[in-house]
N, CA and C atoms as an extended XYZ file, in Angstrom:
354
Properties=species:S:1:pos:R:3:atomname:S:1:resname:S:1:resid:I:1 pbc="F F F"
N        -3.582      -12.226        5.404 N   MET     1
C        -4.054      -10.888        5.679 CA  MET     1
C        -3.907      -10.639        7.175 C   MET     1
N        -3.443       -9.430        7.494 N   LYS     2
C        -3.250       -9.059        8.896 CA  LYS     2
C        -3.720       -7.624        9.079 C   LYS     2
N        -4.454       -7.375       10.161 N   THR     3
C        -4.898       -6.024       10.490 CA  THR     3
C        -4.203       -5.568       11.760 C   THR     3
N        -3.624       -4.380       11.693 N   TYR     4
C        -2.994       -3.750       12.841 CA  TYR     4
C        -3.890       -2.586       13.253 C   TYR     4
N        -4.314       -2.570       14.498 N   ASN     5
C        -5.221       -1.529       14.980 CA  ASN     5
C        -4.487       -0.511       15.831 C   ASN     5
N        -4.886        0.744       15.645 N   ASP     6
C        -4.422        1.838       16.493 CA  ASP     6
C        -2.902        1.953       16.505 C   ASP     6
N        -2.305        2.054       15.302 N   ILE     7
C        -0.853        2.170       15.205 CA  ILE     7
C        -0.479        3.550       14.644 C   ILE     7
N         0.678        4.078       15.068 N   PRO     8
C         1.106        5.398       14.590 CA  PRO     8
C         1.764        5.310       13.206 C   PRO     8
N         1.935        6.478       12.601 N   PHE     9
C         2.518        6.550       11.257 CA  PHE     9
C         3.887        5.890       11.184 C   PHE     9
N         4.735        6.106       12.193 N   HIS    10
C         6.091        5.548       12.111 CA  HIS    10
C         6.072        4.018       12.046 C   HIS    10
N         5.112        3.382       12.677 N   ARG    11
C         5.013        1.914       12.614 CA  ARG    11
C         4.543        1.471       11.222 C   ARG    11
N         3.590        2.198       10.648 N   ILE    12
C         3.148        1.909        9.281 CA  ILE    12
C         4.327        2.051        8.329 C   ILE    12
N         5.084        3.114        8.496 N   SER    13
C         6.245        3.372        7.655 CA  SER    13
C         7.272        2.246        7.753 C   SER    13
N         7.546        1.792        8.960 N   GLU    14
C         8.502        0.693        9.170 CA  GLU    14
C         8.036       -0.582        8.461 C   GLU    14
N         6.782       -0.949        8.678 N   MET    15
C         6.279       -2.202        8.108 CA  MET    15
C         6.262       -2.168        6.585 C   MET    15
N         5.791       -1.069        6.016 N   LEU    16
C         5.711       -0.992        4.556 CA  LEU    16
C         7.090       -0.875        3.914 C   LEU    16
N         8.024       -0.222        4.595 N   THR    17
C         9.393       -0.163        4.074 CA  THR    17
C        10.028       -1.549        4.095 C   THR    17
N         9.791       -2.306        5.162 N   GLN    18
C        10.312       -3.675        5.219 CA  GLN    18
C         9.703       -4.535        4.117 C   GLN    18
N         8.405       -4.380        3.879 N   ALA    19
C         7.752       -5.140        2.808 CA  ALA    19
C         8.349       -4.768        1.450 C   ALA    19
N         8.580       -3.480        1.220 N   ALA    20
C         9.172       -3.029       -0.046 CA  ALA    20
C        10.598       -3.549       -0.202 C   ALA    20
N        11.350       -3.577        0.897 N   LEU    21
C        12.706       -4.136        0.858 CA  LEU    21
C        12.684       -5.606        0.444 C   LEU    21
N        11.748       -6.358        0.994 N   GLY    22
C        11.632       -7.772        0.639 CA  GLY    22
C        11.286       -7.974       -0.824 C   GLY    22
N        10.321       -7.210       -1.318 N   VAL    23
C         9.935       -7.325       -2.729 CA  VAL    23
C        11.108       -6.916       -3.615 C   VAL    23
N        11.808       -5.845       -3.253 N   ALA    24
C        12.957       -5.393       -4.044 CA  ALA    24
C        14.046       -6.469       -4.100 C   ALA    24
N        14.290       -7.132       -2.978 N   ALA    25
C        15.320       -8.175       -2.939 CA  ALA    25
C        14.931       -9.373       -3.786 C   ALA    25
N        13.685       -9.805       -3.671 N   VAL    26
C        13.238      -10.989       -4.405 CA  VAL    26
C        13.127      -10.715       -5.903 C   VAL    26
N        12.636       -9.531       -6.253 N   CYS    27
C        12.403       -9.197       -7.665 CA  CYS    27
C        13.603       -8.513       -8.310 C   CYS    27
N        14.625       -8.179       -7.505 N   ASP    28
C        15.823       -7.509       -7.996 CA  ASP    28
C        15.474       -6.239       -8.766 C   ASP    28
N        14.692       -5.385       -8.110 N   CYS    29
C        14.264       -4.136       -8.733 CA  CYS    29
C        14.683       -2.958       -7.859 C   CYS    29
N        15.342       -1.987       -8.455 N   LYS    30
C        15.840       -0.835       -7.704 CA  LYS    30
C        14.805        0.266       -7.519 C   LYS    30
N        13.630        0.144       -8.117 N   PHE    31
C        12.634        1.212       -8.046 CA  PHE    31
C        11.675        1.083       -6.858 C   PHE    31
N        11.587       -0.073       -6.262 N   THR    32
C        10.592       -0.322       -5.218 CA  THR    32
C        10.827        0.537       -3.980 C   THR    32
N        12.061        0.663       -3.545 N   ILE    33
C        12.355        1.414       -2.323 CA  ILE    33
C        12.117        2.923       -2.518 C   ILE    33
N        12.678        3.562       -3.554 N   PRO    34
C        12.389        4.992       -3.716 CA  PRO    34
C        10.906        5.268       -3.956 C   PRO    34
N        10.212        4.353       -4.641 N   ASP    35
C         8.770        4.505       -4.827 CA  ASP    35
C         8.042        4.476       -3.486 C   ASP    35
N         8.468        3.588       -2.582 N   MET    36
C         7.831        3.497       -1.271 CA  MET    36
C         8.065        4.786       -0.482 C   MET    36
N         9.243        5.354       -0.582 N   VAL    37
C         9.521        6.624        0.097 CA  VAL    37
C         8.548        7.691       -0.400 C   VAL    37
N         8.323        7.746       -1.704 N   CYS    38
C         7.372        8.718       -2.271 CA  CYS    38
C         5.944        8.424       -1.818 C   CYS    38
N         5.561        7.143       -1.815 N   SER    39
C         4.211        6.770       -1.386 CA  SER    39
C         3.966        7.138        0.071 C   SER    39
N         4.951        6.902        0.936 N   LEU    40
C         4.801        7.249        2.351 CA  LEU    40
C         4.775        8.764        2.547 C   LEU    40
N         5.535        9.482        1.756 N   SER    41
C         5.498       10.938        1.817 CA  SER    41
C         4.126       11.465        1.393 C   SER    41
N         3.585       10.904        0.311 N   ASP    42
C         2.255       11.298       -0.146 CA  ASP    42
C         1.196       10.980        0.905 C   ASP    42
N         1.315        9.797        1.524 N   PHE    43
C         0.381        9.428        2.577 CA  PHE    43
C         0.461       10.411        3.746 C   PHE    43
N         1.668       10.772        4.130 N   SER    44
C         1.862       11.709        5.235 CA  SER    44
C         1.193       13.050        4.937 C   SER    44
N         1.338       13.531        3.716 N   LYS    45
C         0.702       14.802        3.322 CA  LYS    45
C        -0.815       14.688        3.364 C   LYS    45
N        -1.352       13.573        2.865 N   GLU    46
C        -2.806       13.347        2.892 CA  GLU    46
C        -3.303       13.265        4.333 C   GLU    46
N        -2.555       12.557        5.169 N   ALA    47
C        -2.975       12.350        6.552 CA  ALA    47
C        -2.987       13.659        7.338 C   ALA    47
N        -2.110       14.594        6.996 N   CYS    48
C        -2.087       15.897        7.680 CA  CYS    48
C        -3.394       16.654        7.502 C   CYS    48
N        -4.062       16.413        6.390 N   HIS    49
C        -5.334       17.082        6.107 CA  HIS    49
C        -6.525       16.243        6.538 C   HIS    49
N        -6.249       15.100        7.125 N   GLY    50
C        -7.316       14.201        7.580 CA  GLY    50
C        -7.765       13.271        6.472 C   GLY    50
N        -7.686       11.979        6.724 N   LEU    51
C        -8.117       10.993        5.728 CA  LEU    51
C        -9.631       10.898        5.735 C   LEU    51
N       -10.233       11.186        4.629 N   LYS    52
C       -11.685       11.091        4.521 CA  LYS    52
C       -12.112        9.750        3.932 C   LYS    52
N       -11.169        9.051        3.299 N   GLU    53
C       -11.420        7.726        2.744 CA  GLU    53
C       -10.160        6.894        2.944 C   GLU    53
N       -10.264        5.583        2.869 N   PRO    54
C        -9.079        4.749        3.058 CA  PRO    54
C        -7.987        5.085        2.038 C   PRO    54
N        -6.763        4.957        2.475 N   TYR    55
C        -5.590        5.205        1.627 CA  TYR    55
C        -4.954        3.855        1.332 C   TYR    55
N        -4.626        3.611        0.089 N   TYR    56
C        -4.073        2.327       -0.332 CA  TYR    56
C        -2.636        2.499       -0.793 C   TYR    56
N        -1.812        1.525       -0.474 N   ILE    57
C        -0.456        1.440       -1.016 CA  ILE    57
C        -0.293        0.024       -1.556 C   ILE    57
N         0.037       -0.066       -2.841 N   ALA    58
C         0.225       -1.356       -3.502 CA  ALA    58
C         1.689       -1.476       -3.909 C   ALA    58
N         2.305       -2.586       -3.544 N   ILE    59
C         3.699       -2.835       -3.915 CA  ILE    59
C         3.696       -3.804       -5.090 C   ILE    59
N         4.211       -3.303       -6.215 N   ARG    60
C         4.338       -4.117       -7.422 CA  ARG    60
C         5.777       -4.601       -7.551 C   ARG    60
N         6.026       -5.463       -8.507 N   GLU    61
C         7.381       -5.954       -8.745 CA  GLU    61
C         8.330       -4.801       -9.090 C   GLU    61
N         7.839       -3.805       -9.794 N   MET    62
C         8.692       -2.717      -10.283 CA  MET    62
C         8.415       -1.379       -9.614 C   MET    62
N         7.754       -1.347       -8.462 N   GLY    63
C         7.498       -0.081       -7.793 CA  GLY    63
C         6.271       -0.131       -6.913 C   GLY    63
N         5.766        1.034       -6.551 N   THR    64
C         4.566        1.115       -5.706 CA  THR    64
C         3.569        2.090       -6.317 C   THR    64
N         2.336        1.953       -5.900 N   GLU    65
C         1.270        2.888       -6.252 CA  GLU    65
C         0.559        3.253       -4.955 C   GLU    65
N         0.062        4.477       -4.873 N   SER    66
C        -0.631        4.881       -3.651 CA  SER    66
C        -1.705        5.898       -3.969 C   SER    66
N        -2.677        5.972       -3.065 N   GLY    67
C        -3.789        6.899       -3.214 CA  GLY    67
C        -5.088        6.199       -2.867 C   GLY    67
N        -6.186        6.696       -3.428 N   ASN    68
C        -7.458        6.023       -3.167 CA  ASN    68
C        -7.530        4.725       -3.980 C   ASN    68
N        -8.524        3.914       -3.693 N   LYS    69
C        -8.617        2.587       -4.315 CA  LYS    69
C        -8.675        2.673       -5.836 C   LYS    69
N        -9.481        3.585       -6.356 N   GLU    70
C        -9.645        3.689       -7.798 CA  GLU    70
C        -8.323        4.052       -8.484 C   GLU    70
N        -7.574        4.969       -7.879 N   HIS    71
C        -6.295        5.383       -8.448 CA  HIS    71
C        -5.308        4.210       -8.457 C   HIS    71
N        -5.203        3.513       -7.326 N   CYS    72
C        -4.282        2.372       -7.237 CA  CYS    72
C        -4.654        1.283       -8.237 C   CYS    72
N        -5.932        0.981       -8.332 N   LEU    73
C        -6.386       -0.035       -9.283 CA  LEU    73
C        -6.013        0.336      -10.712 C   LEU    73
N        -6.298        1.557      -11.095 N   ALA    74
C        -6.012        2.003      -12.462 CA  ALA    74
C        -4.513        1.924      -12.762 C   ALA    74
N        -3.701        2.367      -11.825 N   ARG    75
C        -2.248        2.340      -12.034 CA  ARG    75
C        -1.714        0.916      -12.092 C   ARG    75
N        -2.200        0.056      -11.216 N   CYS    76
C        -1.732       -1.335      -11.218 CA  CYS    76
C        -2.183       -2.078      -12.479 C   CYS    76
N        -3.375       -1.783      -12.965 N   LYS    77
C        -3.846       -2.422      -14.201 CA  LYS    77
C        -2.939       -2.076      -15.372 C   LYS    77
N        -2.375       -0.873      -15.344 N   GLY    78
C        -1.500       -0.459      -16.434 CA  GLY    78
C        -0.038       -0.809      -16.235 C   GLY    78
N         0.411       -0.898      -14.980 N   LEU    79
C         1.842       -1.044      -14.717 CA  LEU    79
C         2.266       -2.393      -14.140 C   LEU    79
N         1.333       -3.175      -13.643 N   GLY    80
C         1.695       -4.488      -13.110 CA  GLY    80
C         0.900       -4.873      -11.882 C   GLY    80
N         0.659       -6.157      -11.760 N   TYR    81
C        -0.149       -6.687      -10.671 CA  TYR    81
C         0.569       -6.490       -9.334 C   TYR    81
N        -0.147       -6.036       -8.304 N   PRO    82
C         0.501       -5.845       -6.998 CA  PRO    82
C         0.817       -7.187       -6.326 C   PRO    82
N         1.895       -7.183       -5.589 N   ILE    83
C         2.286       -8.354       -4.797 CA  ILE    83
C         1.735       -8.207       -3.379 C   ILE    83
N         1.749       -6.980       -2.876 N   ILE    84
C         1.258       -6.662       -1.532 CA  ILE    84
C         0.339       -5.444       -1.640 C   ILE    84
N        -0.784       -5.494       -0.925 N   ILE    85
C        -1.701       -4.358       -0.872 CA  ILE    85
C        -1.932       -4.006        0.593 C   ILE    85
N        -1.859       -2.718        0.895 N   ALA    86
C        -2.149       -2.225        2.248 CA  ALA    86
C        -3.259       -1.188        2.169 C   ALA    86
N        -4.188       -1.281        3.109 N   LYS    87
C        -5.285       -0.312        3.231 CA  LYS    87
C        -5.133        0.355        4.594 C   LYS    87
N        -5.065        1.693        4.585 N   ILE    88
C        -4.846        2.448        5.810 CA  ILE    88
C        -6.062        3.340        6.054 C   ILE    88
N        -6.593        3.264        7.269 N   GLU    89
C        -7.763        4.055        7.640 CA  GLU    89
C        -7.457        4.847        8.906 C   GLU    89
N        -7.975        6.065        8.951 N   TYR    90
C        -7.788        6.912       10.123 CA  TYR    90
C        -8.528        6.317       11.307 C   TYR    90
N        -7.886        6.281       12.440 N   ARG    91
C        -8.485        5.735       13.656 CA  ARG    91
C        -8.918        6.869       14.577 C   ARG    91
N        -7.976        7.456       15.254 N   GLU    92
C        -8.240        8.586       16.148 CA  GLU    92
C        -6.930        9.251       16.503 C   GLU    92
N        -7.014       10.485       16.871 N   VAL    93
C        -5.866       11.328       17.212 CA  VAL    93
C        -4.826       11.234       16.085 C   VAL    93
N        -3.762       10.497       16.273 N   CYS    94
C        -2.730       10.367       15.228 CA  CYS    94
C        -2.499        8.914       14.851 C   CYS    94
N        -3.429        8.050       15.131 N   ASN    95
C        -3.240        6.632       14.861 CA  ASN    95
C        -4.152        6.146       13.744 C   ASN    95
N        -3.799        4.963       13.232 N   TYR    96
C        -4.472        4.401       12.067 CA  TYR    96
C        -4.696        2.908       12.261 C   TYR    96
N        -5.580        2.362       11.449 N   ASN    97
C        -5.717        0.919       11.298 CA  ASN    97
C        -5.153        0.579        9.929 C   ASN    97
N        -4.353       -0.466        9.854 N   MET    98
C        -3.799       -0.885        8.572 CA  MET    98
C        -4.039       -2.371        8.375 C   MET    98
N        -4.615       -2.706        7.231 N   THR    99
C        -4.765       -4.099        6.824 CA  THR    99
C        -3.828       -4.312        5.653 C   THR    99
N        -3.033       -5.372        5.744 N   ILE   100
C        -2.037       -5.653        4.710 CA  ILE   100
C        -2.132       -7.122        4.312 C   ILE   100
N        -1.910       -7.385        3.032 N   MET   101
C        -1.987       -8.784        2.578 CA  MET   101
C        -1.132       -9.014        1.345 C   MET   101
N        -0.734      -10.269        1.182 N   PHE   102
C        -0.153      -10.714       -0.078 CA  PHE   102
C        -1.308      -11.014       -1.018 C   PHE   102
N        -1.188      -10.620       -2.274 N   THR   103
C        -2.231      -10.964       -3.233 CA  THR   103
C        -2.142      -12.447       -3.557 C   THR   103
N        -3.254      -13.008       -3.981 N   GLN   104
C        -3.330      -14.444       -4.241 CA  GLN   104
C        -3.321      -14.781       -5.723 C   GLN   104
N        -3.623      -13.810       -6.561 N   ASN   105
C        -3.790      -14.062       -7.988 CA  ASN   105
C        -2.801      -13.235       -8.794 C   ASN   105
N        -2.715      -13.525      -10.039 N   ARG   106
C        -2.038      -12.662      -11.005 CA  ARG   106
C        -2.970      -12.468      -12.193 C   ARG   106
N        -4.240      -12.713      -11.950 N   ASP   107
C        -5.284      -12.582      -12.964 CA  ASP   107
C        -5.866      -11.180      -12.849 C   ASP   107
N        -5.631      -10.349      -13.857 N   PHE   108
C        -6.054       -8.957      -13.796 CA  PHE   108
C        -7.562       -8.802      -13.614 C   PHE   108
N        -8.331       -9.811      -14.028 N   SER   109
C        -9.783       -9.718      -13.847 CA  SER   109
C       -10.179       -9.870      -12.378 C   SER   109
N        -9.270      -10.353      -11.534 N   LYS   110
C        -9.561      -10.540      -10.110 CA  LYS   110
C        -8.891       -9.490       -9.219 C   LYS   110
N        -8.192       -8.531       -9.829 N   MET   111
C        -7.471       -7.531       -9.035 CA  MET   111
C        -8.406       -6.686       -8.185 C   MET   111
N        -9.504       -6.228       -8.758 N   GLU   112
C       -10.420       -5.394       -7.989 CA  GLU   112
C       -10.999       -6.165       -6.807 C   GLU   112
N       -11.260       -7.445       -7.000 N   GLN   113
C       -11.778       -8.293       -5.924 CA  GLN   113
C       -10.764       -8.350       -4.774 C   GLN   113
N        -9.476       -8.406       -5.088 N   GLU   114
C        -8.451       -8.441       -4.041 CA  GLU   114
C        -8.405       -7.115       -3.281 C   GLU   114
N        -8.502       -5.998       -3.986 N   PHE   115
C        -8.564       -4.699       -3.302 CA  PHE   115
C        -9.786       -4.629       -2.404 C   PHE   115
N       -10.911       -5.121       -2.907 N   ASN   116
C       -12.169       -5.062       -2.138 CA  ASN   116
C       -12.133       -5.967       -0.908 C   ASN   116
N       -11.311       -7.000       -0.924 N   SER   117
C       -11.287       -7.935        0.201 CA  SER   117
C       -10.648       -7.331        1.456 C   SER   117
N        -9.964       -6.215        1.278 N   LEU   118
C        -9.331       -5.574        2.460 CA  LEU   118
C       -10.381       -4.945        3.297 C   LEU   118
């Protein structure tokens, strides 16, 4: 787990795109990269209105999920366990704090615990 403090959107975008590229290469899945583009676009739209709660992006073997914690959890429970989870929180002006981690389990009963650990 790694936390990056006071970073701009473009740095978040770079790091998460690189993570999605790695997962896509290892899992040989063509959906991860376009899904990440959509997730980052959705995050950008949410951030323009001000983040009132943390924003999550989960990278699964076959794509990504993004939104609030409950939404990401529900989608991952139905579509596949996340490999990487990122939690993004508004910091100040135009910067954010992002905590990112590789998940440790593939046990669906422990997925919520992994989201909560961020």
